[in-house]
N, C-alpha and C positions, 0 to 999 in steps of 0.2 A: 504494500500500500504506500502511496506517495505521501511525503511529508505534508501536513496541513498547511504549512507556510508556503510551500511550493504550489499547492492547489489554489491558494488565495491569489498568487501572483500570475498563474498560468492563464493565458487567453485561450478562448475556444476558437482555434484557427479554422474550424469548419464554418464558423459564422463571421469571423472578422480576420482580415489579413494581418500579418505581423507588421512591425514597424518598418519603415522604408530602409533600404540599403544605406541611405545617407543620414539616417538618424544617429547622432553621436551617443557614445557611451564611454565614460572614462576618457582616456587620452586618445581614443580612436574615434575618428569622424565618419567611419564607414563600416558596414558589415556587422559589427558586434551586436548592436541592439536587436537587429533582426534575428541574428543567430541565437541570442538569448531567448527571444520569444518562441522560436521554433523548438529549442531544446526544452524549455519549460512545458510547452504544450505536448510535446512527444512524451515526456515523462509523466504527464498528467493524463495521457490518453485522449487528448483533444487537438491533435495536430492536423486533422483533416487531410488535405492533399499536400501539405507542406512537410518538409523533411529536414531534420537536423543533420549536420555533417554532409550536406549536399556539396556539389563542386564549388559553389561560392564560399561556403564555410571553410572548405578545405584550403582555399586560397589564403584565408586568414591564418589557419593553423600552420600552413607551410611558412608563411612570412614570420609569424611570431615564434615558431618552434614549440608551441603548446600542443600537448597531446589531447585529442578530441575526447577520449574516454575520461581522462583526468578532469577536463572541463565539465563534462556531463555529470560526473560524480559530485563535483563541487556545487553545481547548479541544483542538483537533486536535494541538497540540504535545505533548500528554501531561502537562500540568501537573496537580498535585494540587489538592484542594479549597482548601487555604490560599492557594495562589497565585491561584486563581480568585477567591476572596474579596477579596484585595488588588487584583487587576486591576479588579474591579467597582467597588471604592471609588475607584480612580483615574479610571475612565472614566465613572462615573455623573455625570449633570448635577445630581443631588440630593445635596447635601452635609450637609443638616440631619438629624442622627440622630433627633431627635424626629419629624420628618416620615416618615422611613424606618420607625421603630418603629410609628407610627400606621398607615402603609400596610400593614405586615405583620400587625398585629393585626386588621385588617378580615377577614382570611381565617379567623380562629379561629371565627367564628360564621356563616360563609358556608355555606349548605346544599350548595353544589356540592362543597365539600371533603369532606363526609360521604359524598356519592355516590361521589366518586373513591376515598376510603378503602375503601368497601364493594366497589367494582369491583376494586381492587387485592387485597383480601382474597380475593375469589372467584377471581381470576387465580392467586394463589399456591396456594390450596387445590386448584384443578383440576390444577395442575402437580405438586403433591406426590403426588396420586393416580396420575398418569401415570408418575412416576419411581419 
């Protein structure tokens, strides 16, 4: 059974899209907040068609050197966004803030981000009509 704190934080991604790829979390300005939403939802059994550790998430894990399963285990404890941001800072192999900002900025103009935003918008719109 999932931690009650995790269940309180997990979104139902079958009804609502995760945060945008460009939503910041901690020192990262891209990918992480969305990845957290998908991880929490998957752990809570409410991920819908979204998946944690997808190719986009793996880009972050390769860049930071963080192990996806260690990340998942930490998120499963029901910690909030601030604690996750601090955990990432401590466990990331990349400590140079300039390099992290540069990595995050690359997503601002990446066409895949626009496609994901459109897909999320359609997902939310479809579910508003159902409800």
